[in-house]
N, C-alpha and C positions, 0 to 999 in steps of 0.2 A: 040601434047603434048609429051614431052620427058619422058623417063622411070623414071627419078628422080622426075618429077612433078607428074606422076601417083602414084609413091610410096608414096609421100607426101600426096596426096589426099586420098589414101587408108588408111594411118595412121590416118589422120584427121577424116575420116568416122568411123573407128574403135573406136577412142577416143570419138567421139560424141555418138556412140552406147553404149559404156561402161558407160558414164556419165548418159545416159537415163536409162539404166538398174539399175545403182546404185541409181538414184532418185526413180525409181519405187520400188526397194527393200526397200529403207528407208521408203517410204510411206506405203508399206505393213506392215512393222514392227511397224510403228506408229499406224496404224489401229488395229493391233493385240494387241499392248500394251494398247490402249484405251479400247478395248473390255475386256481385262483382268482386267484393272483398274475398269471398270464399273461393272463387275461381282463381284469383291472383295468389291466394294462400296455397291452393292445391298445385298451381303451376310452380310456385317457389319450392314447395316441399315434396313434389312428385311422389317418389317411392314411399316415403314415410306416410304421406297422406293416404295412399292406396292401401298400405298395410293397416293403417288405423281404421279405414272404412271396413276392411275385411274382418278385423278383430271386433269392431263395434257390432257387426251383424250377429256375433255370438252373444251380444249383450253382456259382456264381461265388464264389471265395475272397474277393473284395472285399465282396460282400454279407454274407458271414459275419462279416467283420471289422467292418463297420458295425453289425451286430446286436450284437456283443460290446461295441462302444463305446456303443451306445444303452443296453444293460443296465447297463454300468458307470457311465456318467455320468448316465443318465436323460434325455438329450436329444441331438440331433444339431445340429451347427452348420449355418448356411445353405449353405456350400459342400458339406458332406456330403449335405444334403438334395437339392441340385441334382444331385449325382452319382447319388444314389439314383433320381431321376426319370429320368435318362439310362439307368441300368441296367435299369429296368423298362419302358422304351420298346421297341417292336419294332425290330429291326435295320433300318438303312437299306438300300435296294437297292444292289447293287454299281455303282460308277461304270464307264462304258464306257471303252475305251482307243482311242487313235488320234485322227484329226482328226474332230471332232464339232461340229454346230451344235445348240443347244438353247435353250429359253426358261428364264429363271431370275429370281430375286428377289435383289437385293443385300442381304446380311446385315450386312457390316462393311466399312468403308473406313478405312484408316490411311494418311494422306498422308505421304510422305517426299520432300520436294522435288518434282521434276517427275513422279515416279512414286509409286506407293503399292501397298500390299497390299490386295487385294480378295477377299472371300469371298462366293460366291453359292451359293444353294440352287436346284438345278434342279427343274423341274416333276416330274421322275422321282424326286425325293427325295434324291439324292446331293448332296454339297457339293463345291465346287471353290475352291481358293485359287490366285490368280494375281497377277502384277505387272502393273498397268495404270495408265493416266493417271486419277487420281482426280477430275479436273475434271468436274463435273456429276453425279457418282455420289453418291447418298445412300442410306442403308439404307431398304429398302422399295420401291425403284425396280425396275420390271420391265424386264429387258433381254434381248436376244437375243445369245448368246455363240457365237462360233466359235473353238475352241481345240484344240490337241493335248493330249489328256488322258492322264495317267499315274497309274493308281490307286495309293493308298498300300498298302504292305505290311502295316502294322499295322491299318488300318481300310479294308476294301474299299469302304465307302460314302463315302470321301473321296478326292479326286484333286487333282493339281497340274496347272494349265493352263499350257501353253507357247504363246507367240506368240498371245495372245488378241486377238480383235476384239470389242468390246462396242458395241452401239448400243441405244438405248431401244426397247422392244418395239413402240411405235406408229410408229416411224420406219422407212422402207424400208431393208432391209439392203443394204450395198454389196457388190459382188462380191468374193469372196476370191481374191487373186492366186495363192494356192498354198499 
């Protein structure tokens, strides 16, 4: 190999090394910029970002979708934030099945004529939806419930109550005929 060919080969090698170093430096700068952008994003969205991180640990596809929406739009709507709060909350304990008596707090009452839909949260943490007489029931009222519970297939912490008997927690319970 002649000296001019060696010189050309050495220049080509230096040029390749320079390109490789430039690409590595550019990649390092992009990573640093991405980390800085993520830190600024986390500072701007504080609580939302913390909740998303907690929800993402569970590897739920819904949390990943919310993160993509947050990155694209720069904000989450109020219903999306409420959903995120529910995703980050610990799971409710499973509802029992069969005829059960339990203490609960009325969460929701929707009257439809003489009957209505009532949702209660039991002291054990599970929720129960039932059809009952809405008279005298208001959200926040403590009640004693006797009902046949059937847990939901989608959410084990939620049940449907059949043949419910509700009475205020401070009132004496009437005997259950069966």
